[in-house]
C-alpha positions in Angstrom: 145.2 115.8 118.6 142.9 112.8 117.8 140.1 114.5 119.8 140.6 117.7 117.9 140.4 115.8 114.5 137.2 114.1 115.5 135.6 117.5 116.4 136.8 119.0 113.2 135.4 116.1 111.2 132.0 116.4 112.9 131.9 120.1 112.2 132.7 119.5 108.5 129.8 117.1 108.3 127.5 119.6 109.9 128.6 122.3 107.5 128.2 120.1 104.5 124.7 119.1 105.6 123.6 122.6 106.4 124.8 123.8 102.9 122.6 121.2 101.2 120.0 122.5 98.8 116.8 121.7 100.8 114.8 119.3 98.6 111.1 119.9 98.2 108.3 117.4 98.6 107.7 115.7 95.2 107.8 112.7 93.1 108.2 114.6 89.8 106.6 113.2 86.6 108.5 113.3 83.3 106.7 116.5 82.3 108.1 118.4 85.4 111.7 117.2 85.4 112.9 120.1 83.2 111.4 122.6 85.6 113.7 121.5 88.4 117.1 123.2 89.2 119.0 119.9 89.6 122.3 121.5 88.9 121.9 123.9 91.8 120.8 120.9 94.0 124.0 119.0 93.2 123.6 117.2 89.8 126.9 117.1 88.0 125.8 116.0 84.6 123.5 117.8 82.2 119.8 117.4 83.2 119.1 116.3 79.6 121.1 113.2 80.4 118.5 112.3 83.0 115.5 112.8 80.7 115.7 113.6 77.1 112.3 113.2 75.2 114.2 113.7 72.0 116.9 111.1 72.6 118.3 108.5 74.9 118.8 109.3 78.6 118.9 107.6 82.0 115.1 107.2 81.9 115.5 104.6 79.3 117.4 102.3 81.7 114.4 102.1 84.0 111.9 99.3 84.0 108.7 98.3 85.9 109.2 94.7 86.9 106.8 92.7 89.1 105.0 95.7 90.4 108.4 97.1 91.5 111.1 99.3 89.8 114.3 97.9 88.3 117.1 99.1 86.1 119.2 97.7 83.2 122.8 97.5 84.3 124.3 95.8 81.2 123.9 95.8 77.5 122.6 92.2 77.8 119.3 92.9 79.6 120.6 92.4 83.1 118.3 94.0 85.6 118.8 94.9 89.3 115.9 95.1 91.7 115.0 94.1 95.2 115.1 90.6 96.6 111.5 91.0 97.9 110.4 92.0 94.4 111.5 88.7 92.9 110.5 86.7 96.0 107.3 85.3 94.5 109.0 84.2 91.3 111.7 82.5 93.3 109.2 80.7 95.5 107.3 79.6 92.4 110.5 78.0 91.0 111.4 76.4 94.3 110.6 72.9 95.7 111.4 71.4 99.0 114.3 69.7 97.3 115.5 72.8 95.5 114.6 75.6 98.0 115.9 78.7 96.2 114.0 80.9 98.7 116.1 79.7 101.6 119.4 78.9 99.9 119.4 81.5 97.0 119.9 80.9 93.3 122.7 81.5 90.9 122.7 80.8 87.1 126.4 80.4 86.1 125.4 80.8 82.5 122.4 82.0 80.6 121.1 78.5 79.9 120.7 78.0 83.6 118.6 81.1 84.1 115.1 80.1 85.2 111.8 81.7 84.2 110.5 84.3 86.7 106.9 83.2 86.6 104.4 86.1 86.6 107.0 88.8 86.1 107.3 91.1 83.0 109.5 94.0 82.1 107.7 97.3 81.2 109.6 100.2 79.8 108.2 103.7 79.3 108.4 104.9 75.8 106.6 108.2 75.7 103.5 110.0 77.1 100.7 112.3 75.7 98.3 114.5 77.6 94.8 113.3 76.7 92.8 115.4 79.3 90.8 117.2 76.6 89.8 113.9 74.9 88.6 112.5 78.2 86.9 115.5 79.7 85.1 116.6 76.5 83.2 113.3 76.6 81.5 114.2 79.9 81.1 117.9 79.4 77.3 117.9 79.4 76.7 114.9 81.7 75.4 115.8 85.2 74.7 112.3 86.6 77.8 111.4 88.5 77.7 107.6 87.9 77.2 108.2 84.2 80.1 110.6 84.1 82.3 107.9 85.7 81.1 105.3 83.3 81.7 107.6 80.3 85.1 108.5 81.5 86.1 104.8 81.8 84.6 104.1 78.4 86.4 107.0 76.8 89.7 105.9 78.3 89.2 102.5 76.8 88.5 104.1 73.4 91.6 106.1 73.6 93.7 103.1 74.4 92.0 101.1 71.5 92.8 103.9 69.1 96.4 103.9 70.1 96.6 100.1 69.7 95.4 100.4 66.1 98.4 102.7 65.3 101.0 100.5 67.0 99.9 97.1 68.5 103.5 96.3 69.6 103.2 98.7 72.6 101.0 98.6 75.7 99.0 101.7 76.5 97.6 103.0 79.8 95.8 106.2 80.7 96.8 107.5 84.1 94.8 110.0 86.0 97.3 112.6 87.3 94.9 115.0 89.1 91.6 113.4 90.0 88.9 114.5 87.6 91.2 117.0 85.9 94.2 115.7 84.0 94.8 112.4 82.2 97.9 111.2 80.4 98.3 108.3 77.9 101.6 106.4 78.6 103.1 104.1 76.0 105.1 101.1 77.2 107.1 98.3 75.7 106.5 95.1 77.6 108.8 92.1 77.6 107.0 89.1 79.2 110.1 86.8 79.3 112.0 87.6 82.5 114.4 85.2 84.1 116.1 84.9 87.4 119.9 85.2 87.4 121.1 85.7 91.0 119.2 85.8 94.3 121.1 85.7 97.5 120.1 83.4 100.3 117.0 84.5 102.3 119.1 85.2 105.3 120.8 87.9 103.4 118.0 89.2 101.2 115.6 89.3 104.1 118.0 89.7 107.0 116.1 91.1 110.0 112.8 89.8 108.7 109.7 91.4 110.1 111.7 92.5 113.2 113.6 95.1 111.1 111.0 95.7 108.4 110.4 99.5 108.1 113.1 100.1 110.7 116.4 101.9 110.7 119.2 101.0 111.3 118.9 98.2 108.7 121.3 95.5 107.5 119.4 93.9 104.7 120.8 92.8 101.4 117.6 93.4 99.6 118.7 92.9 96.0 118.4 90.4 93.1 119.4 90.1 89.5 117.0 89.3 86.6 117.4 89.3 82.9 114.9 90.4 80.2 114.6 88.4 77.0 113.2 89.1 73.6 112.5 87.3 70.3 115.5 86.9 67.9 114.0 89.7 65.8 114.0 92.1 68.7 110.2 92.0 69.4 108.7 91.2 72.9 107.9 87.6 73.1 106.7 85.0 75.7 109.2 82.7 77.3 111.1 80.6 74.7 114.5 78.9 74.7 115.1 80.6 71.4 114.8 84.1 72.9 117.9 86.3 73.3 118.7 89.0 76.0 117.2 92.4 75.5 119.6 95.0 74.3 118.4 98.2 76.1 118.7 101.7 74.7 120.5 102.6 77.9 121.9 100.9 81.0 123.3 102.3 84.2 126.9 102.4 85.1 127.9 101.2 88.6 129.9 103.3 90.9 131.6 100.7 93.2 133.0 103.4 95.4 129.5 104.4 96.5 128.6 107.7 98.1 129.4 109.6 101.4 127.3 111.4 103.9 126.0 114.7 102.4 126.3 113.5 98.8 123.6 114.4 96.3 121.5 111.4 95.2 118.4 110.9 93.1 116.0 108.1 92.3 114.1 107.2 89.2 111.2 104.8 89.7 107.5 103.8 89.5 106.1 104.9 93.0 102.6 103.4 93.6 99.9 105.6 95.2 100.1 108.7 97.3 97.1 110.7 98.6 98.4 114.0 99.5 95.8 116.0 97.6 92.9 114.3 99.2 90.5 116.0 101.6 90.5 115.5 105.4 87.7 113.0 105.2 89.8 110.7 103.1 92.4 110.6 105.9 89.5 109.9 108.4 88.4 106.9 106.3 92.0 105.6 106.4 92.6 106.1 110.0 89.2 104.9 111.3 88.3 102.1 108.9 90.7 100.9 106.2 94.1 100.8 108.2 92.8 99.1 111.3 90.6 96.6 109.5 93.1 95.4 107.0 96.0 95.3 109.5 94.0 93.2 111.9 92.7 90.9 109.2 96.2 90.3 107.8 97.6 89.7 111.2 95.1 86.9 111.6 95.9 85.4 108.2 99.7 85.6 108.8 99.3 83.8 112.2 97.1 81.1 110.6 99.5 80.4 107.9 102.5 80.3 110.2 100.8 77.9 112.5 99.8 75.6 109.6 103.3 75.6 108.2 105.1 75.2 111.4 105.7 71.5 111.1 105.3 71.2 107.3 108.2 72.5 105.2 106.1 72.2 102.0 103.3 74.4 103.4 105.8 76.8 104.9 107.4 77.3 101.4 103.9 77.5 99.7 102.8 80.3 102.1 106.1 82.2 102.3 105.5 84.8 99.6 101.9 85.4 100.8 103.0 85.8 104.4 105.8 88.2 103.3 103.4 90.3 101.3 100.8 90.5 104.1 103.4 91.2 106.8 104.8 94.1 104.8 101.4 95.6 104.4 100.2 95.3 108.0 103.4 96.7 109.5 103.2 99.6 107.0 99.6 100.2 108.0 100.5 100.2 111.7 103.2 102.7 111.0 100.7 104.8 109.1 98.3 104.8 112.0 101.0 105.8 114.4 102.2 108.6 112.1 98.7 109.9 111.6 98.1 110.1 115.3 101.5 111.8 116.0 101.1 114.3 113.2 97.4 115.0 114.0 97.0 115.1 110.1 93.2 115.1 110.2 93.0 118.2 112.3 95.8 119.9 110.3 94.0 119.1 107.1 90.7 120.5 108.6 92.6 123.7 109.6 93.9 124.1 106.0 90.4 123.5 104.6 89.0 126.2 107.0 91.6 128.6 105.6 90.5 127.8 102.1 86.9 128.3 103.0 87.6 131.7 104.4 89.5 132.6 101.2 86.5 131.5 99.1 84.2 133.8 101.2 86.3 136.8 100.3 85.0 136.8 96.7 81.5 136.4 95.3 83.0 134.8 92.2 84.8 132.3 94.3 81.7 131.6 96.4 79.7 131.0 93.3 82.2 128.4 92.0 83.5 126.8 95.2 81.1 127.9 98.0 79.6 124.4 98.5 82.9 122.5 98.0 83.5 121.4 101.6 79.8 120.8 102.4 79.4 118.5 99.4 82.7 116.7 100.1 81.5 116.1 103.7 78.2 114.6 102.5 79.9 112.2 100.1 82.2 110.9 102.7 79.5 110.6 105.4 77.9 108.0 103.2 81.2 106.2 102.6 81.8 106.0 106.4 78.3 104.5 106.8 79.0 101.5 104.6 82.8 101.4 105.1 83.0 97.9 106.8 80.9 96.3 104.1 82.8 97.9 101.3 86.2 96.9 102.9 84.9 93.4 103.3 84.0 93.1 99.7 87.5 94.3 98.8 89.0 91.4 100.8 86.7 88.4 100.3 88.2 87.3 97.0 91.7 87.8 98.4 90.7 85.6 101.3 88.9 82.8 99.5 90.6 81.2 96.4 87.4 79.3 95.6 85.2 82.4 95.6 87.8 84.2 93.5 87.7 81.4 90.9 83.9 81.3 90.9 83.6 85.1 90.5 86.2 85.1 87.7 84.2 82.5 85.8 81.0 84.6 86.1 82.8 87.8 85.0 84.5 85.9 82.2 81.1 84.7 80.9 79.9 88.3 80.8 83.0 89.9 79.4 83.5 87.6 76.4 80.1 88.6 75.1 81.3 92.1 74.6 83.3 93.5 71.7 87.0 92.9 72.4 87.7 96.7 72.8 85.1 97.1 75.5 86.3 94.2 77.6 88.3 94.4 80.8 92.0 93.9 79.9 92.3 90.4 81.4 89.5 89.1 79.2 90.7 90.5 75.9 91.4 87.9 73.3 95.1 88.3 73.4 95.1 87.7 77.2 92.5 84.9 77.4 95.0 82.0 77.3 96.9 83.6 80.2 93.6 84.0 82.1 92.8 80.3 81.7 96.3 79.3 82.7 96.1 81.6 85.9 92.8 80.1 86.9 94.0 76.5 86.3 97.1 77.3 88.5 94.8 78.8 91.2 92.8 75.6 91.3 95.9 73.5 91.9 97.0 75.6 94.9 93.7 75.7 96.8 94.3 74.7 100.3 91.2 73.3 102.0 92.4 74.0 105.5 93.3 77.6 104.8 90.1 78.0 102.7 88.0 76.9 105.6 89.7 79.1 108.3 89.7 82.2 106.2 86.2 81.9 104.8 84.8 81.1 108.3 86.5 84.3 109.6 85.2 86.5 106.8 81.6 85.3 107.1 81.6 85.8 110.9 82.9 89.3 110.4 80.1 90.0 108.0 77.5 88.8 110.4 78.7 91.3 113.0 78.2 94.3 110.7 75.4 96.7 111.4 72.4 97.0 109.0 74.1 99.7 106.8 77.0 97.3 106.2 75.0 94.0 106.0 76.1 91.4 103.5 72.8 90.1 102.2 74.1 86.7 101.1 74.2 85.7 104.8 70.9 87.3 106.0 69.5 83.9 107.0 72.7 82.5 108.5 73.3 82.4 112.3 76.8 82.9 113.5 76.7 79.6 115.4 76.1 77.7 112.1 79.0 79.3 110.1 81.5 76.5 110.6 79.1 73.8 109.4 78.0 76.1 106.5 81.6 76.5 105.3 82.3 72.8 105.7 79.3 71.9 103.5 80.4 74.5 100.9 83.9 72.9 100.6 82.5 69.4 100.6 79.9 69.9 97.9 81.8 72.1 95.4 83.4 70.8 92.3 85.4 73.9 91.6 88.6 72.2 92.7 88.3 69.9 89.5 90.1 71.2 86.4 87.7 69.4 84.1 84.7 71.2 85.7 86.4 74.6 85.3 87.1 74.0 81.6 83.5 72.9 81.1 82.2 76.1 82.8 84.4 78.4 80.6 82.2 77.4 77.7 78.9 78.3 79.4 76.8 81.4 79.5 76.2 83.4 82.7 72.8 82.0 83.2 74.0 78.5 82.6 76.8 78.9 85.2 74.5 80.3 87.9 72.1 77.3 87.3 74.9 74.9 88.2 74.2 73.0 91.4 77.4 74.2 93.1 77.2 75.9 96.5 80.3 78.1 95.9 79.0 79.3 92.6 75.7 80.0 94.2 77.4 82.1 97.0 79.6 83.9 94.4 76.5 84.8 92.5 74.7 86.3 95.6 77.8 88.3 96.5 78.2 89.4 93.0 74.7 90.7 92.8 75.2 92.9 95.9 78.7 93.9 94.8 77.3 95.2 91.5 75.1 97.5 93.5 78.0 98.6 95.7 80.1 99.2 92.5 77.4 101.5 91.2 77.2 103.4 94.4 81.0 103.6 94.4 81.0 104.8 90.8 78.5 107.5 91.7 80.6 108.6 94.7 83.8 108.6 92.7 82.2 110.6 89.9 81.1 113.2 92.3 84.6 113.2 94.0 86.2 113.6 90.6 84.5 117.0 90.3 85.0 118.0 93.9 88.7 117.0 93.9 89.3 119.1 90.7 87.7 122.1 92.4 89.8 121.5 95.5 93.0 121.5 93.5 91.9 124.7 91.6 91.0 126.7 94.7 94.2 125.5 96.5 96.2 126.6 93.6 94.6 130.0 93.6 95.0 130.4 97.4 98.7 129.3 97.5 99.5 130.9 94.1 101.4 127.9 92.9 100.9 124.6 91.0 101.4 121.2 92.6 103.0 117.9 91.7 100.3 115.2 91.1 100.1 112.3 93.5 102.1 109.2 92.6 100.2 106.8 90.5 102.7 104.1 89.3 104.0 106.2 86.5 107.7 107.1 86.1 108.9 109.7 88.6 112.1 111.4 89.8 112.9 112.4 93.4 116.1 113.8 94.7 117.9 114.6 98.0 121.0 113.8 100.0 122.5 110.9 102.0 121.5 112.1 105.4 120.8 110.8 108.9 118.1 112.0 111.2 116.7 112.3 114.7 113.9 109.7 115.0 113.1 110.5 118.6 114.1 112.7 121.5 117.8 112.4 122.3 118.6 110.1 119.4 120.5 110.6 116.1 120.9 108.0 113.4 123.8 108.2 111.0 123.1 107.4 107.4 125.2 104.2 106.9 125.2 100.7 108.5 128.1 98.3 108.0 128.9 94.6 108.0 129.9 94.8 111.6 126.3 95.5 112.4 125.3 92.3 110.5 127.7 90.3 112.7 126.6 91.9 115.9 122.9 91.2 115.2 123.6 87.6 114.1 124.3 86.5 117.6 120.6 87.0 118.4 119.7 84.3 115.9 116.1 84.1 114.6 115.5 86.8 112.0 119.2 87.7 112.3 120.6 84.3 111.3 123.3 84.6 108.6 125.2 82.2 106.4 128.5 80.9 108.0 130.4 82.2 105.1 129.7 85.8 106.1 131.3 85.2 109.5 134.2 83.5 107.9 134.9 86.3 105.5 134.4 88.8 108.3 136.8 87.0 110.5 139.4 87.0 107.7 138.7 90.7 107.0 138.1 89.6 103.4 136.3 92.8 102.3 137.7 93.0 98.8 137.6 96.6 97.4 134.5 97.5 99.3 135.8 98.6 102.7 135.2 102.3 103.5 137.8 104.1 105.7 135.3 106.9 106.6 132.8 104.6 108.2 135.3 101.9 109.1 133.5 99.0 107.5 131.8 97.6 104.4 128.6 99.7 103.9 125.5 97.7 104.0 122.6 100.1 103.9 122.2 103.8 103.4 119.7 106.5 104.4 118.5 109.5 102.4 115.9 112.2 102.5 114.1 111.5 99.2 110.4 111.3 98.7 109.5 107.7 98.0 106.6 105.3 98.5 105.5 101.7 97.5 106.5 100.9 94.0 109.9 102.6 94.5 111.1 99.2 95.7 114.0 98.3 93.4 114.5 101.9 92.3 118.2 102.7 91.5 119.8 105.2 93.9 122.0 107.3 91.6 124.9 109.7 92.4 125.5 113.1 91.0 126.9 111.6 87.9 123.9 109.3 87.3 125.8 106.2 88.5 124.3 103.4 90.5 125.2 103.5 94.2 122.3 101.7 95.8 118.9 100.0 95.4 116.0 101.5 97.3 113.9 99.0 99.3 112.2 100.6 102.3 111.4 103.6 104.4 112.0 104.3 108.1 109.0 103.6 110.3 108.1 107.2 110.7 108.1 107.7 106.9 105.3 105.1 106.2 103.0 108.1 106.4 104.7 109.4 103.2 101.6 108.3 101.4 99.6 111.1 103.0 102.2 113.7 103.9 106.0 114.2 103.5 108.5 116.1 105.7 112.2 116.4 105.3 112.5 116.3 109.1 111.3 112.6 109.4 110.9 111.2 105.9 113.8 108.9 105.3 114.1 106.2 102.7 116.5 103.1 102.8 118.5 101.5 100.2 121.1 98.7 100.0 124.5 100.1 99.4 126.0 99.1 96.1 129.2 98.1 97.9 127.3 95.4 99.8 125.6 94.3 96.7 128.9 93.8 95.0 130.6 92.2 98.0 127.8 89.7 98.5 127.7 88.9 94.8 131.4 88.4 94.5 132.3 86.9 97.9 129.1 85.0 98.9 127.6 84.2 95.5 130.9 83.6 93.7 129.5 85.4 90.7 132.4 87.6 89.6 131.2 87.2 86.1 128.2 89.4 86.9 130.5 92.1 88.2 132.4 91.9 84.9 129.2 92.1 83.0 128.3 95.3 84.9 131.7 96.7 84.0 132.8 97.0 87.6 136.3 95.8 87.0 136.6 98.5 84.2 135.2 101.2 86.6 137.7 100.1 89.3 140.6 100.2 87.0 139.9 103.8 86.1 139.8 105.1 89.6 
């Protein structure tokens, strides 16, 4: 009889899964949500409750925080997001004596909440299509670089015009389809964000890099923050007088979670995807960018780990940077594996061949699109030729703090001579104090040992480039002299002195480059070449703007449908189902992991070390109200077939009633390729189950008051 029941249950799961509305690829922007048949897919509330441009809806609970997504979950500005999203702020607030990174942090009242340095809360207010305003400014311009310059200038003008009408909001123009459509987004930004509760690192980062981008997963990747505002309700910098934000909308929590096969959806701010790019873009990624960056970051991670091995202070100082780099390099390696497995380049080329044949069927199409693929190939051929140099310049200021400071001072001296509206955002009058503070902080954290090792590596790399990728600043330097050259740079510079930096901020560009400082001299040489590279890049991007717009047009004509624009850090919706998958031959992964898996992994130690309290609670079977009979345990993580990418970290996973059931934090390894292509067969995203969030918060953190603030007790009493 038991055997029969198991077979029946398995068949029921298969029937439910087969009956699912098959989700299509897409991170849908606000303008597209009303076109979706979410009710047929499984939504059990009116779609207008998800997005209502004329009123309040779930969209109003969403925030962009620290480059991730978060959501309000109380009427007092409480935000839930990922542990890794608040990691940098927690590190900045930590000391060796008060190591919140390792041990976690809990504010038992609002006066104990600590500033989340560098984080801010950004909320979408509305949007407006400004494509005509942007494109009309370049209508009669044929020079590609000039078109790009004019486009950038017109976008600044549009933002400045909007700021005149309402300076309380932040404005950004986002390119939706390259060279074709532009949308002005309006945001309210609260710069005062504070840390409320972060679990110990052994929970929030359980599994470390061993499990990163891997399923099954058992990571409690969540944290609680709070947004504050001035007493009059306006956004304000950190002040003890500020009060919690009272959001238009906050999410209700469903402490019962979801089951396999349930409809779920995500609202969030996904970063960048590149699915409308031509085959040559994928070639650039596969052959140049992905291998170069992943190898460089591996080197930097190994260096920092070695330097911090016997120094707790350095280990803490490097922790956030190591975590960030490790996340990128593993992601890139997953992408390289996925690109090879999918043969995406050859598949893209085959699609482009079909499009070319379609173009040849019509003289009108030939006249408009006949040279599309030839011209695209020509542009990328030049990009391939100088790829190593261009990637190197993209990393040099990330690798050397001193060069970054010197370059910022040079750029500052140029930008402050311009009218405020024409300056880069960081140098606008309203942002200058923050710029000075950031540079001052950067000076204090310069690490001479790290600076020497990283800069030596970067210069040696540059000396090995071919003539097309030569870095002219080192033309007269021999590779055997690099170590001595770098030592002299570090010994002779004064840029590590705060007084020197302050003095330089008052000088002109010419006065700064006349300074007898070797780091400034090197930064000047690099800047001169980089200015030429940026002009070449602007020309290339200007041409690609037009070619990409044409590619989209002919693709739309051929396939007789419109497409969803690539993700670009603007608010999007994606939907799907709680669903397992087959990751490899003869394997199947179910969509939930449990606390039992945490305990089993913990015996391996290392990345799987856990607090003793978890073992104690597990031994006593103290699971509170979060034990699930169906999966025989406390759910820890869940898997679903939604379309996500970077920036979706911290996105709320919502059930059919729009209630919070999880927090998105990762993708399975095979889904790292989502940036370039998506498939329901292998694309799976991972979230921490709300039941584990609540169990940890209540049982490990002892923060029952946060559950009460979220209304969890009230929700439980109604069920």
